[in-house]
C-alpha positions as CSV (number, residue, x, y, z in Angstrom):
1,M,38.1,-166.7,93.4
2,Q,36.0,-166.1,96.4
3,G,33.7,-168.7,98.3
4,I,30.1,-168.7,97.8
5,M,29.0,-167.2,101.0
6,P,27.1,-163.8,99.9
7,V,28.2,-162.3,103.1
8,K,29.7,-158.2,102.6
9,T,32.8,-157.4,104.6
10,K,33.0,-154.6,106.8
11,T,33.7,-151.2,105.1
12,R,35.4,-148.3,106.2
13,V,32.9,-145.7,107.9
14,P,33.5,-142.2,109.3
15,E,34.4,-142.5,113.2
16,S,30.9,-140.6,113.7
17,M,29.2,-143.7,112.1
18,G,31.0,-146.3,114.1
19,V,28.4,-147.5,116.3
20,S,26.3,-148.1,113.3
21,G,29.0,-149.9,111.3
22,D,29.8,-152.5,114.1
23,L,26.1,-153.2,114.5
24,V,26.0,-153.6,110.5
25,D,29.2,-155.9,111.0
26,A,27.8,-157.5,114.3
27,R,24.7,-158.6,112.0
28,A,26.6,-159.9,108.9
29,K,28.2,-162.1,111.3
30,Q,25.0,-163.2,113.1
31,V,23.7,-164.2,109.4
32,L,27.1,-166.2,108.7
33,R,27.1,-168.2,111.8
34,E,23.1,-168.8,111.2
35,A,23.5,-169.9,108.1
36,V,26.3,-172.4,108.6
37,D,24.6,-173.8,111.7
38,A,21.6,-174.4,109.3
39,V,23.2,-176.5,106.6
40,V,25.1,-178.6,109.2
41,N,21.9,-179.1,111.3
42,S,20.6,-180.1,107.8
43,F,23.4,-182.4,107.1
44,A,23.1,-184.2,110.4
45,K,19.5,-185.0,109.6
46,H,20.3,-186.7,106.7
47,T,23.4,-188.7,107.9
48,Q,23.0,-189.2,111.6
49,G,19.4,-188.6,112.6
50,Y,18.8,-185.4,114.7
51,G,21.5,-185.5,117.2
52,R,24.7,-183.4,117.0
53,V,27.1,-183.8,114.2
54,N,30.6,-184.1,114.7
55,V,31.5,-181.6,111.6
56,V,35.0,-182.8,111.5
57,E,34.3,-186.2,111.1
58,A,31.6,-185.1,108.6
59,L,33.7,-183.0,106.5
60,Q,36.2,-185.9,106.1
61,E,33.3,-188.5,105.5
62,F,31.7,-186.4,102.6
63,W,34.9,-186.0,100.8
64,Q,35.6,-189.8,101.0
65,M,32.3,-190.5,99.8
66,K,32.8,-188.0,96.8
67,Q,36.0,-189.8,95.8
68,S,34.4,-193.4,96.2
69,R,31.6,-192.2,93.6
70,G,34.4,-191.5,91.3
71,T,35.3,-187.8,91.9
72,E,38.7,-187.4,90.7
73,L,40.9,-186.0,93.5
74,R,44.7,-185.5,92.6
75,N,45.9,-185.8,96.4
76,G,43.0,-188.1,97.5
77,A,40.6,-187.5,100.0
78,L,42.4,-186.3,102.8
79,V,41.4,-182.8,104.6
80,I,44.4,-180.9,106.0
81,Y,43.6,-178.9,109.0
82,E,46.3,-176.3,110.1
83,S,46.2,-174.2,113.4
84,V,47.9,-170.9,113.7
85,P,50.3,-170.6,116.9
86,G,49.2,-168.9,119.5
87,A,49.2,-168.6,123.2
88,S,46.1,-167.4,124.3
89,P,42.7,-167.1,122.3
90,P,41.0,-166.2,120.2
91,Y,42.6,-169.2,118.1
92,V,42.5,-169.5,114.3
93,C,42.5,-172.7,112.2
94,Y,42.6,-173.1,108.5
95,V,41.4,-176.3,106.5
96,T,42.4,-177.2,103.4
97,L,39.8,-179.6,101.0
98,P,40.9,-182.2,98.3
99,G,41.4,-180.1,95.3
100,G,43.0,-177.6,97.2
101,S,40.4,-174.8,98.5
102,C,41.1,-173.4,102.1
103,F,38.7,-172.1,104.9
104,G,39.4,-170.9,108.1
105,S,37.8,-170.4,111.6
106,F,35.4,-167.3,111.2
107,Q,34.0,-167.3,115.0
108,S,36.4,-166.0,118.1
109,C,37.3,-169.2,119.3
110,P,38.2,-169.9,123.2
111,T,40.1,-173.4,122.3
112,K,42.2,-174.8,119.4
113,A,39.7,-177.5,119.2
114,E,36.9,-175.0,118.5
115,A,39.0,-173.2,115.9
116,R,39.0,-176.4,114.3
117,R,35.4,-177.2,114.5
118,S,34.6,-173.8,113.5
119,A,36.8,-174.3,110.3
120,A,35.3,-177.6,109.3
121,K,31.8,-175.9,109.6
122,I,32.2,-173.2,107.1
123,A,34.1,-175.9,105.1
124,L,31.4,-178.5,105.2
125,M,28.7,-175.7,104.1
126,N,30.8,-174.9,100.9
127,S,31.4,-178.5,100.3
128,V,27.7,-178.9,100.6
129,F,26.8,-175.8,98.6
130,N,29.4,-177.0,95.7
131,E,27.5,-179.7,94.6
132,H,24.6,-177.3,93.0
133,P,24.9,-176.8,89.3
134,S,25.5,-173.3,89.7
135,R,29.2,-174.3,90.9
136,K,30.0,-176.3,87.8
137,I,32.3,-174.7,85.5
138,T,30.2,-173.8,82.5
139,D,30.2,-171.1,79.6
140,D,28.1,-168.9,81.7
141,F,30.7,-169.3,84.6
142,I,33.5,-168.9,82.6
143,E,32.2,-165.3,81.5
144,K,31.4,-164.0,85.0
145,A,35.0,-165.4,86.2
146,V,36.7,-163.8,83.6
147,A,35.1,-160.5,84.4
148,E,36.0,-160.7,87.9
149,A,39.5,-161.3,87.3
150,R,39.8,-158.9,85.0
151,A,38.2,-156.2,87.7
152,S,40.4,-157.8,90.1
153,F,43.9,-157.4,88.2
154,N,43.5,-155.2,85.4
155,K,44.8,-151.6,85.8
156,P,43.4,-149.4,83.3
157,A,46.4,-147.6,81.2
158,P,46.6,-143.9,81.0
159,T,45.6,-142.2,77.8
160,S,47.7,-139.2,76.0
161,N,44.6,-137.0,77.5
162,G,45.4,-138.4,80.9
163,Q,42.2,-140.3,81.7
164,S,42.0,-144.3,81.7
165,Q,41.3,-147.0,79.1
166,N,40.7,-150.6,79.4
167,N,41.8,-153.2,76.7
168,G,38.5,-154.4,75.7
169,D,40.2,-157.2,74.0
170,E,42.5,-158.6,76.8
171,K,40.2,-161.1,77.8
172,E,40.6,-162.5,74.5
173,D,43.9,-162.1,73.8
174,P,46.1,-165.5,74.4
175,N,49.2,-163.4,75.0
176,T,47.6,-162.0,78.5
177,G,47.1,-163.4,81.7
178,I,43.6,-163.1,81.7
179,G,43.4,-164.9,78.5
180,A,45.7,-167.7,80.0
181,F,43.4,-167.9,82.9
182,R,40.3,-168.2,79.9
183,F,41.7,-171.1,78.3
184,M,42.4,-172.7,81.8
185,L,39.0,-172.4,82.5
186,E,37.7,-173.7,79.0
187,C,39.9,-176.7,79.5
188,N,38.1,-177.6,82.6
189,R,34.6,-177.4,81.7
190,G,31.9,-179.7,83.9
191,R,34.5,-179.5,87.3
192,T,33.1,-178.0,90.3
193,M,35.1,-174.8,91.8
194,L,36.3,-176.5,94.8
195,E,37.7,-179.2,93.0
196,F,39.3,-177.1,90.5
197,Q,40.8,-174.5,93.3
198,E,44.5,-175.5,93.5
199,L,45.1,-175.5,89.8
200,M,43.2,-171.8,89.9
201,T,45.3,-170.8,92.5
202,V,48.4,-171.4,90.7
203,F,47.5,-169.3,88.0
204,Q,46.3,-166.3,90.5
205,L,49.7,-166.6,92.0
206,L,51.5,-166.6,88.8
207,H,49.5,-163.4,87.7
208,W,50.0,-161.5,91.1
209,N,53.7,-162.4,91.1
210,G,54.1,-160.8,87.9
211,S,55.3,-164.3,86.3
212,L,52.5,-164.5,83.6
213,K,53.6,-161.3,82.3
214,A,57.2,-162.6,82.1
215,M,56.3,-165.5,80.4
216,R,54.1,-163.4,77.9
217,E,57.3,-161.4,77.4
218,R,59.0,-164.3,76.3
219,Q,56.4,-165.3,74.0
220,C,55.1,-168.2,75.7
221,S,51.6,-169.2,74.2
222,R,49.0,-169.6,76.8
223,Q,48.6,-173.3,75.7
224,E,52.2,-174.0,76.8
225,V,51.8,-172.2,80.2
226,V,48.7,-174.0,80.9
227,A,50.2,-177.2,79.7
228,H,53.4,-176.5,82.0
229,Y,51.5,-175.7,85.0
230,S,48.4,-177.9,84.8
231,H,50.7,-180.6,86.2
232,R,52.8,-178.7,88.6
233,A,51.2,-179.2,92.2
234,L,51.4,-175.9,94.5
235,D,54.2,-177.0,96.8
236,D,57.2,-175.9,98.7
237,D,59.5,-175.4,95.8
238,M,56.8,-173.2,93.9
239,R,56.4,-171.2,96.9
240,S,60.2,-170.6,97.2
241,Q,60.8,-169.6,93.8
242,M,57.9,-167.0,94.3
243,A,59.1,-165.9,97.5
244,L,62.8,-165.1,95.9
245,D,61.2,-163.2,93.2
246,W,59.7,-161.0,95.9
247,V,63.2,-160.7,97.6
248,A,64.5,-159.4,94.2
249,R,62.2,-157.0,94.2
250,E,62.9,-155.8,97.3
251,H,66.7,-155.0,96.3
252,E,65.5,-153.8,93.1
253,N,63.2,-151.0,94.7
254,G,65.5,-150.2,97.8
255,G,63.6,-152.1,100.6
256,G,59.8,-151.9,102.0
257,V,58.1,-153.8,99.3
258,V,58.0,-156.9,101.0
259,A,56.9,-155.7,104.1
260,M,53.8,-153.4,102.6
261,E,52.7,-156.3,100.2
262,L,52.6,-158.4,103.6
263,A,50.7,-156.1,105.5
264,L,48.1,-155.8,102.6
265,A,47.8,-159.6,102.0
266,E,47.6,-160.4,106.2
267,R,44.6,-157.7,106.3
268,E,42.9,-159.2,103.0
269,L,43.3,-162.9,104.7
270,E,41.9,-161.7,107.9
271,T,39.0,-160.0,106.3
272,A,38.1,-162.9,103.9
273,R,38.2,-165.5,107.1
274,L,36.1,-163.5,109.4
275,A,33.4,-163.4,106.3
276,G,33.5,-166.9,105.5
277,R,35.1,-166.7,102.3
278,E,37.4,-169.0,100.3
279,L,41.0,-168.4,101.4
280,R,43.7,-170.2,99.5
281,F,44.8,-167.6,97.3
282,P,45.2,-165.0,100.2
283,K,46.5,-167.3,102.4
284,E,49.4,-168.6,99.7
285,K,50.2,-164.8,99.0
286,K,50.6,-164.2,102.6
287,D,52.7,-167.6,102.9
288,I,55.0,-166.9,100.1
289,L,55.4,-163.1,101.5
290,M,56.4,-164.4,105.0
291,L,59.1,-166.8,103.2
292,A,60.6,-163.8,101.4
293,H,60.4,-161.5,104.8
294,A,62.3,-164.2,106.5
295,Q,65.1,-163.7,103.9
296,V,64.7,-160.0,103.7
297,C,64.6,-159.4,107.6
298,P,66.5,-162.6,108.7
299,Q,66.4,-161.3,112.4
């Protein structure tokens, strides 16, 4: 799922429209910066008066406050930062929140410290907005989430006359990945999306990686799949196993698969980061594919 920022990313435009497209993109980024600053400043007024707020500290305190008020957090309230190695600006930093959601620096940052603050800003904004009732997993939310998942992953199958069609029953079918996704959401009614993010990312990755399809072919029920992976952390072992699946796919197809998929994942992650979106799924895809690429091309 994407983050809560309703900011559109830059679309491809003809070269003759390049200037206009750049202006639209610049305006979108300006709106994003102003929105984030407005939330951070509002947070500061309600917590530390009208002075400047240390967003890194504020973000950590926010999640500690949630934990102290009874929110169940599997891995505690620790906020984790990850700086992307780089010898020169702009620097990039990612922040992973309790529950597994991830955000990144969305500005052009001249220092690593500024990149960390930029990531903390967008994460704090989303953490605050996550308290809104619309971010709760409700029946209406489930319907919208399933529709988005189908649009993202479901490829229409060709009919005998060459036209495409969608399986309208797929979202209800317990033997499909979408059906398992619906069941997983239904089992987590009442939680917020940021609290639910890691489990959701696991199933997004399983769908992307083809693992849900393989489980379906082995006639595993959605209840069995959800029960198994609901207690599995998204850790190095799971990433390594998925990387091995991509290595095998590389050999089966004669090469080039991992490099192409990695390039797509990198572009997706960069676009989402600059737009201020939630990043856990695209970031995990990139990390898994980088593991696979290192094995395919060890030099």
